C-alpha positions in Angstrom: -17.1 28.5 76.6 -17.7 29.0 72.9 -20.7 27.6 71.1 -20.0 24.3 69.4 -19.9 24.4 65.6 -23.3 22.9 64.5 -22.0 22.0 61.0 -21.2 18.4 60.2 -17.6 17.7 59.6 -18.0 17.3 55.8 -19.9 20.6 55.7 -16.9 22.4 57.4 -14.5 20.9 54.7 -16.9 21.9 51.9 -17.3 25.4 53.3 -13.5 25.9 53.6 -12.9 24.8 50.0 -15.8 26.8 48.7 -14.4 29.9 50.4 -11.0 29.3 48.7 -12.7 29.1 45.3 -14.8 32.2 45.9 -11.7 34.2 47.1 -9.9 33.1 44.0 -7.2 31.1 45.9 -8.3 28.2 43.7 -8.9 29.2 40.1 -10.6 27.4 37.1 -8.6 24.4 36.1 -6.6 24.2 39.4 -6.4 20.7 40.9 -7.9 19.9 44.3 -5.5 18.4 46.8 -5.7 14.6 47.1 -8.2 13.2 49.5 -5.7 12.0 52.1 -3.9 15.4 52.1 -7.2 17.2 52.7 -8.2 14.7 55.4 -4.9 15.3 57.3 -5.2 19.1 56.9 -8.8 19.1 58.4 -8.3 16.2 60.9 -11.1 14.1 59.4 -11.5 10.8 57.5 -11.1 10.4 53.8 -14.8 9.5 53.6 -15.7 12.9 55.1 -13.5 14.6 52.5 -15.1 12.5 49.8 -18.6 13.7 50.9 -17.4 17.3 50.9 -16.0 17.0 47.4 -19.1 15.4 46.1 -21.2 18.2 47.5 -19.0 20.8 45.7 -19.2 18.8 42.5 -23.0 18.7 42.8 -23.0 22.5 43.2 -21.1 22.8 40.0 -17.9 24.2 41.6 -15.7 21.1 40.8 -15.2 18.7 37.9 -14.5 15.1 38.6 -12.0 13.7 36.0 -11.3 10.0 35.5 -8.0 9.1 37.1 -6.8 12.7 37.6 -8.9 13.8 40.6 -11.1 16.9 40.8 -10.4 20.3 39.4 -12.1 23.7 39.8 -14.8 24.2 37.2 -14.7 27.2 35.0 -17.7 29.6 35.5 -17.1 31.6 32.3 -20.2 31.3 30.2 -21.0 32.2 26.6 -23.8 34.8 26.4 -26.1 33.7 23.6 -28.2 36.7 22.5 -31.3 34.8 21.2 -33.3 37.9 20.5 -30.7 39.1 18.1 -29.4 35.7 16.9 -30.0 35.1 13.2 -31.2 38.6 12.4 -30.1 39.2 8.8 -27.6 41.9 9.8 -25.8 39.4 12.0 -24.8 37.2 9.0 -21.8 38.1 6.9 -19.9 36.6 4.0 -17.2 35.5 6.5 -19.3 34.0 9.3 -22.8 33.2 10.3 -24.7 34.9 13.2 -23.6 32.3 15.7 -19.9 32.6 14.9 -20.1 36.4 14.9 -21.7 36.3 18.3 -19.0 34.1 19.7 -16.2 36.2 18.2 -17.8 39.4 19.6 -17.0 37.9 23.1 -13.3 37.5 22.3 -13.6 33.7 21.8 -12.8 31.5 18.8 -15.7 29.7 17.0 -15.8 27.0 14.4 -18.4 24.4 13.3 -18.3 20.9 11.9 -21.2 20.4 9.4 -22.8 17.3 7.9 -25.9 17.1 5.7 -28.5 14.4 5.5 -31.9 13.8 3.8 -34.2 12.0 6.2 -37.8 11.3 7.1 -38.7 13.9 9.8 -39.4 12.9 13.4 -43.0 13.5 14.6 -41.7 16.5 16.5 -40.1 18.1 13.5 -42.9 17.1 11.1 -45.5 18.8 13.3 -43.6 22.1 13.5 -42.9 22.1 9.7 -46.5 21.1 8.8 -45.2 18.0 6.9 -46.9 14.7 6.1 -45.3 11.4 7.1 -44.1 10.8 3.5 -42.3 14.2 3.2 -38.6 14.5 3.5 -36.4 17.0 5.2 -32.8 18.2 4.7 -30.9 18.1 8.0 -27.8 20.3 8.6 -26.1 18.8 11.7 -23.6 21.1 13.3 -21.2 20.6 16.2 -20.3 24.1 17.3 -17.0 24.7 19.0 -15.8 27.6 21.2 -12.0 27.7 21.8 -11.8 24.2 20.5 -14.3 22.8 23.0 -17.6 21.3 21.7 -20.2 23.8 23.0 -23.5 23.0 21.2 -25.2 20.5 19.0 -27.4 22.3 16.5 -29.6 20.4 13.9 -31.5 22.5 11.4 -34.4 20.8 9.5 -35.7 22.2 6.2 -38.5 20.9 3.9 -36.7 19.1 1.1 -38.7 21.1 -1.5 -37.0 24.3 -0.2 -33.5 23.0 0.3 -33.1 21.0 -2.9 -30.3 22.3 -5.1 -29.3 25.2 -2.8 -26.4 26.0 -0.5 -28.3 24.2 2.3 -27.2 20.9 0.7 -23.5 21.7 1.0 -21.8 19.8 3.9 -19.7 22.6 5.1 -19.9 25.8 7.1 -21.6 28.2 4.6 -22.0 31.9 5.3 -23.7 34.5 3.1 -24.8 38.1 3.9 -28.3 38.0 5.3 -28.3 34.3 5.9 -28.8 31.3 3.6 -32.6 31.2 3.7 -32.9 34.9 2.7 -30.3 34.3 -0.1 -32.4 31.6 -1.7 -35.6 33.6 -1.5 -37.1 32.4 1.8 -36.4 35.0 4.5 -37.6 34.3 8.0 -40.2 36.8 9.1 -41.2 35.3 12.5 -39.6 32.9 14.9 -41.0 30.9 17.8 -38.7 29.6 20.5 -39.3 26.7 22.9 -36.8 25.9 25.7 -36.9 22.7 27.7 -34.5 22.0 30.6 -33.6 18.3 30.9 -30.8 15.9 31.6 -28.6 15.0 28.5 -28.7 11.7 26.7 -25.7 9.5 26.7 -24.9 10.5 23.1 -25.2 14.2 24.0 -23.0 13.8 27.0 -20.3 12.0 25.0 -20.3 14.5 22.1 -20.2 17.6 24.3 -18.1 16.3 27.2 -20.8 17.1 29.7 -19.9 16.5 33.3 -22.1 14.2 35.4 -25.2 15.9 36.9 -25.2 18.8 34.4 -28.5 19.6 32.7 -28.9 20.9 29.2 -31.3 23.3 27.6 -33.0 22.0 24.4 -33.7 25.1 22.4 -36.2 24.6 19.6 -36.6 27.5 17.1 -39.2 27.4 14.3 -38.8 30.0 11.6 -41.7 31.2 9.4 -41.7 32.9 6.0 -43.6 35.7 4.5 -46.7 33.5 3.8 -46.8 32.3 7.4 -45.6 28.8 6.6 -42.8 27.2 8.6 -39.4 27.1 6.8 -37.1 25.6 9.3 -36.8 23.9 12.7 -33.5 24.2 14.6 -32.9 22.1 17.6 -29.9 23.1 19.7 -28.6 21.3 22.7 -26.9 23.7 25.2 -24.9 22.5 28.3 -26.2 24.4 31.3 -22.8 25.2 32.7 -21.5 27.0 29.6 -24.2 29.4 28.6 -26.4 32.3 29.5 -29.5 32.6 27.3 -30.3 36.3 26.7 -33.5 37.8 25.4 -34.2 41.5 24.9 -38.0 42.3 24.6 -39.9 45.5 24.1 -42.2 46.2 27.1 -45.5 47.5 25.8 
């Protein structure tokens, strides 16, 4: 007699579907068969199938869409080269460093930009070395890749630096070397902080983030030639769409 399968019934269903995805029988965007059809195929209850599908959704293999069942989740990610991102040679007259990096991967970028003048949050004020009465110019961007919202990127500048410059224009502005360098404030040093957390309700809505998907909050502070901070950029990055890449010299 053969050894009994030690797996629970829902695990067997999940393993079979996972194997179909890994083999490529089910591709990104393909719909998963209805629960009753899967139950009949495997000789189990719909509740067992539902448990298997939830497991695969938790693993990031499936997307659960309202009213249209589950589909196979794309695993194609954008490689974000953070060690080269924003270097002056990556900016051009046609596109900024981010757009050029997306286009280099054969994908289509665009950005929606709005500009505000606000009192900085304590987090921003601390990194920019500002007092509570100082103001900041905020360039808020929703960054799209192939018409899908991919990132929320808010850049904060001391109002004294940004006043009367291209930074005040509520549009996607690109200049060779980057805007800060073009107005006399080149970034000489950057400090990155990355925090992994669950998205807020607003972030999930704006970026269409699937339930259970974490985000990386990338905070970059740029410093000028005198060592003073020039800008704080806070970018929200869905964890299922990005690979964050750094290249560092080993000394």
